[in-house]
C-alpha positions in Angstrom: 20.5 -12.9 -8.4 18.0 -10.9 -6.3 18.4 -11.3 -2.5 15.7 -12.7 -0.4 13.9 -10.7 2.2 15.7 -12.6 4.9 19.1 -11.8 3.3 18.2 -8.1 3.2 17.1 -8.0 6.8 20.1 -9.9 8.0 22.2 -7.1 6.7 20.0 -4.2 7.9 20.4 -1.5 10.5 17.7 1.0 11.4 18.8 4.4 12.5 17.1 7.6 13.8 18.9 10.8 12.9 18.2 14.0 14.9 17.7 17.1 12.8 19.0 20.6 13.5 15.6 22.1 12.8 12.2 20.9 11.6 12.3 20.0 7.9 9.4 18.6 6.0 7.5 18.6 9.3 9.8 16.2 11.1 12.6 16.5 13.6 14.0 12.9 13.4 14.8 11.1 10.2 14.5 7.3 10.3 16.1 5.0 7.7 16.9 1.4 7.2 20.5 0.9 5.9 21.6 -2.3 4.1 25.3 -3.5 4.3 25.3 -5.4 1.0 28.0 -7.3 -0.9 28.5 -4.4 -3.3 28.2 -1.5 -0.8 25.6 0.2 1.4 22.0 0.9 0.4 19.3 2.9 2.0 15.5 2.4 2.4 13.9 5.4 3.8 10.5 6.2 2.3 8.6 8.8 4.3 6.4 7.3 7.0 3.1 8.2 5.2 4.0 6.4 2.0 2.2 3.1 1.3 3.9 -0.2 0.4 3.6 0.2 -3.3 5.2 3.7 -3.4 7.8 2.5 -0.9 8.8 -0.4 -3.1 10.8 2.0 -5.5 12.8 3.2 -2.5 13.6 -0.5 -1.6 14.6 -1.2 -5.2 17.1 1.7 -5.0 18.6 0.4 -1.7 18.9 -3.2 -3.1 20.5 -1.9 -6.2 23.2 0.0 -4.3 23.8 -2.9 -1.9 23.9 -5.7 -4.5 25.0 -4.0 -7.7 26.9 -1.0 -6.7 27.1 2.2 -8.8 28.1 3.0 -12.4 31.6 4.2 -13.2 31.9 8.0 -12.6 33.1 10.5 -15.2 33.7 13.2 -12.6 35.2 13.2 -9.1 33.2 16.0 -7.6 29.7 17.5 -7.9 28.5 21.1 -7.4 25.7 21.3 -4.9 23.1 23.9 -3.7 22.6 25.0 -0.2 19.2 24.3 1.3 17.4 26.9 3.4 14.4 25.6 5.4 11.4 27.8 6.1 13.0 29.6 9.0 12.5 33.2 9.9 14.8 35.6 8.1 16.8 36.4 11.2 17.7 32.7 11.4 19.0 32.3 7.9 22.6 33.4 8.5 23.8 30.3 10.5 22.2 28.0 7.9 23.9 29.8 5.0 27.2 29.4 6.9 27.0 25.6 6.6 27.3 25.8 2.8 30.8 27.4 2.2 31.4 28.3 -1.4 27.9 27.5 -2.6 26.7 29.8 -5.4 23.2 28.3 -5.6 20.6 28.1 -2.8 17.2 26.4 -2.7 14.9 28.2 -0.3 11.8 26.5 1.1 8.6 28.6 0.7 4.8 28.3 1.0 5.2 26.8 4.5 1.8 26.4 6.2 1.2 29.2 8.6 3.6 31.6 6.9 3.0 34.3 4.3 4.5 35.4 1.1 6.1 38.3 3.0 7.9 35.7 5.2 9.2 34.1 2.0 10.3 37.4 0.5 12.2 38.2 3.7 13.9 34.8 3.8 15.0 35.0 0.2 16.2 38.6 0.6 18.3 37.6 3.5 20.0 34.9 1.5 20.8 37.5 -1.2 22.1 39.9 1.4 24.5 37.2 2.8 25.5 35.8 -0.6 25.5 38.6 -3.2 24.8 37.3 -6.7 23.5 34.0 -5.4 21.4 31.9 -7.8 18.1 31.3 -6.0 15.6 28.5 -6.4 12.5 28.3 -4.3 10.6 25.1 -3.5 6.9 25.4 -2.6 6.2 21.6 -2.3 2.8 22.1 -4.1 1.8 24.8 -1.6 0.4 27.5 -4.0 -2.5 28.0 -6.4 -1.7 29.1 -9.9 -2.4 32.8 -9.0 -0.3 32.6 -5.8 2.6 31.0 -7.7 2.6 33.8 -10.4 2.4 36.4 -7.6 5.3 34.8 -5.8 7.5 34.6 -9.0 7.0 38.4 -9.3 7.8 39.1 -5.7 10.7 36.7 -5.2 12.5 37.1 -8.6 14.9 36.9 -10.2 14.8 33.1 -9.7 16.5 30.1 -11.3 13.2 28.3 -11.0 10.0 27.7 -9.0 10.1 24.1 -7.8 6.7 22.3 -7.8 4.7 25.5 -7.1 1.3 23.7 -7.5 0.0 20.2 -7.1 -1.0 19.1 -10.6 0.7 18.9 -13.9 -2.0 21.0 -15.5 -1.5 23.7 -12.9 2.3 23.6 -13.5 1.6 24.2 -17.2 -0.7 27.1 -16.5 1.9 28.7 -14.2 4.6 28.3 -16.9 2.4 29.7 -19.7 1.2 32.6 -17.6 4.8 33.6 -16.7 5.8 33.4 -20.3 2.9 35.5 -21.5 3.7 38.0 -18.7 7.3 38.4 -19.9 8.6 37.0 -16.6 11.7 34.8 -17.0 11.3 32.2 -14.3 11.5 28.5 -15.1 9.2 26.0 -13.6 10.6 22.8 -12.1 8.7 19.5 -11.4 9.5 17.3 -8.4 6.5 15.5 -7.0 4.9 15.5 -10.4 7.8 13.2 -11.5 8.8 11.2 -8.5 5.3 10.5 -7.2 3.6 10.2 -10.6 2.4 7.0 -12.2 3.6 8.5 -15.5 6.8 10.5 -14.9 6.8 11.6 -18.6 3.4 13.4 -18.4 5.1 16.7 -17.3 7.3 16.6 -20.4 4.4 15.6 -22.7 2.3 18.5 -21.5 5.3 20.9 -21.6 4.5 21.8 -18.0 8.0 22.3 -16.7 11.5 23.4 -17.8 13.4 21.5 -15.2 13.0 17.9 -13.9 14.1 17.4 -10.3 15.0 13.7 -10.0 15.6 11.8 -6.8 17.3 8.4 -6.8 15.4 6.6 -4.1 11.8 7.4 -5.2 12.7 6.6 -8.8 14.0 3.1 -8.0 17.8 3.5 -8.1 20.8 5.2 -9.8 20.4 3.5 -13.2 16.7 4.1 -13.5 17.2 7.7 -12.5 20.0 8.2 -15.1 17.8 6.6 -17.8 14.9 8.9 -17.1 17.1 12.0 -16.8 18.8 11.3 -20.0 15.5 10.8 -21.9 14.0 13.9 -20.4 17.1 16.0 -21.3 17.8 14.6 -24.8 14.4 13.9 -26.1 12.3 16.5 -24.2 14.8 19.3 -23.8 14.4 19.5 -20.0 17.1 20.6 -17.7 17.9 18.1 -14.9 18.6 18.6 -11.1 19.4 15.6 -9.0 18.3 16.1 -5.4 18.1 14.3 -2.0 15.0 12.9 -0.5 16.3 13.9 2.9 18.7 10.9 2.7 21.3 9.8 5.2 25.0 9.7 4.1 24.2 6.4 2.5 21.5 7.7 0.3 23.6 10.8 -0.6 26.2 8.3 -1.9 23.6 7.2 -4.5 22.7 10.7 -5.5 26.3 11.7 -6.0 26.9 8.5 -8.0 24.1 9.4 -10.4 25.4 12.9 -11.0 29.0 11.7 -11.2 28.1 9.2 -13.9 26.0 11.5 -16.1 27.5 11.8 -19.6 29.8 14.7 -20.2 28.3 17.2 -22.5 30.6 19.3 -24.6 29.0 22.5 -26.0 29.7 24.2 -29.3 32.7 26.0 -27.7 34.3 22.8 -26.5 33.4 23.4 -22.9 32.3 20.6 -20.6 28.8 21.7 -19.4 28.5 20.7 -15.8 25.3 19.2 -14.4 23.0 21.6 -12.5 24.0 22.2 -8.9 22.6 19.2 -7.1 20.4 19.3 -4.0 22.7 16.8 -2.3 24.1 18.8 0.6 21.2 18.1 2.9 23.4 16.2 5.4 23.9 19.7 6.8 20.4 19.4 8.2 21.3 16.6 10.5 22.9 16.9 14.0 24.6 13.6 13.4 24.8 11.3 10.4 25.9 7.7 10.0 29.3 8.6 8.4 31.8 11.4 8.7 30.4 14.5 7.0 31.7 15.3 3.5 33.7 18.5 3.3 32.2 21.2 1.1 35.0 22.8 -1.0 34.0 25.8 -3.2 30.4 24.5 -3.2 31.4 21.0 -4.4 31.2 17.6 -2.7 33.5 14.6 -3.5 31.8 11.6 -5.0 33.7 8.8 -3.3 31.1 6.8 -1.3 31.1 7.1 2.5 30.8 4.0 4.7 28.8 4.2 7.9 30.9 3.6 11.1 29.9 0.9 13.6 30.0 3.4 16.4 27.6 5.8 14.7 25.2 3.0 13.8 25.1 1.9 17.4 24.7 5.5 18.8 22.0 6.4 16.3 20.2 3.0 16.4 16.4 3.4 16.5 14.5 1.8 19.4 13.5 -1.9 19.0 9.9 -1.2 18.2 10.9 1.1 15.3 13.4 -1.5 14.1 10.6 -4.0 13.9 8.3 -1.5 12.1 10.9 -0.9 9.4 11.5 -4.6 9.0 7.8 -5.2 8.5 7.9 -2.4 5.9 10.6 -4.2 3.9 8.5 -7.4 4.0 5.5 -5.5 2.7 7.3 -3.5 0.0 9.7 -6.2 -1.4 7.1 -8.3 -3.3 5.9 -5.1 -5.0 9.2 -4.1 -6.5 8.4 -5.7 -9.9 5.1 -3.8 -10.1 
């Protein structure tokens, strides 16, 4: 049985987490956390999202709180380090927060910065972690021509994540790179999680990799279904990533990767899922639960439970609590849509 709005709000806590540095334009991350009968769920759509888009995030939080997670098939998940768009001389302490990681996602195309800034940032990661696998995330910040130029300047890369805004532009970037003999995959993020049709990217063959995020896609089970379909039927690689989640939201992301079907290749080897973008808790000064320990670039999948003391310390002001409660009331009737 689905809970009522009042049942959700009775179990809710609103927190405000300070960040180590500006990320995605913010320095404080707010979230509503639900202490449900099956576990903890998170509702944390970004502030600019409307009620309809936010409803998927609420569906994800309700699923975690009232249904729990699928049975895992692995007990740890490889993750990538995340490097914000900081100057190159500030990269080293960020890299140090990701011991053992062999894959790094570097933010690029930051407003007010240049391609030279991006090149310097990526070069510094490579200097600190020789042989690192590098992904770059432009968050729709480039034109097609700029994306192709960046791929040449920043390579070799695992992939360019959402270099341009539209699916047609992603396809053009992908085709141009292939015609130019440049091996650099294109990944889609916003073109999947913020699209009315998340399959359009696959149908237009606009990307090689699907970056899927549990909260925007409506929960662990919906994310797993979409990921399985894109991988099996459309031959896309899959990366599960965080939507700048608290420890509670990271639980859901880890649960999704942990429950992905094992894939045995022709040599009898269990092919691991892509390194997931789920170590973003390193970006917070404080989180609602004890931080997970990174061991050889992997995180354990056992869910973390927020502590009462942290919930109290990190509680958002009363006016922000009321704002988030109103957001739940607006989004909940739209979940079925």
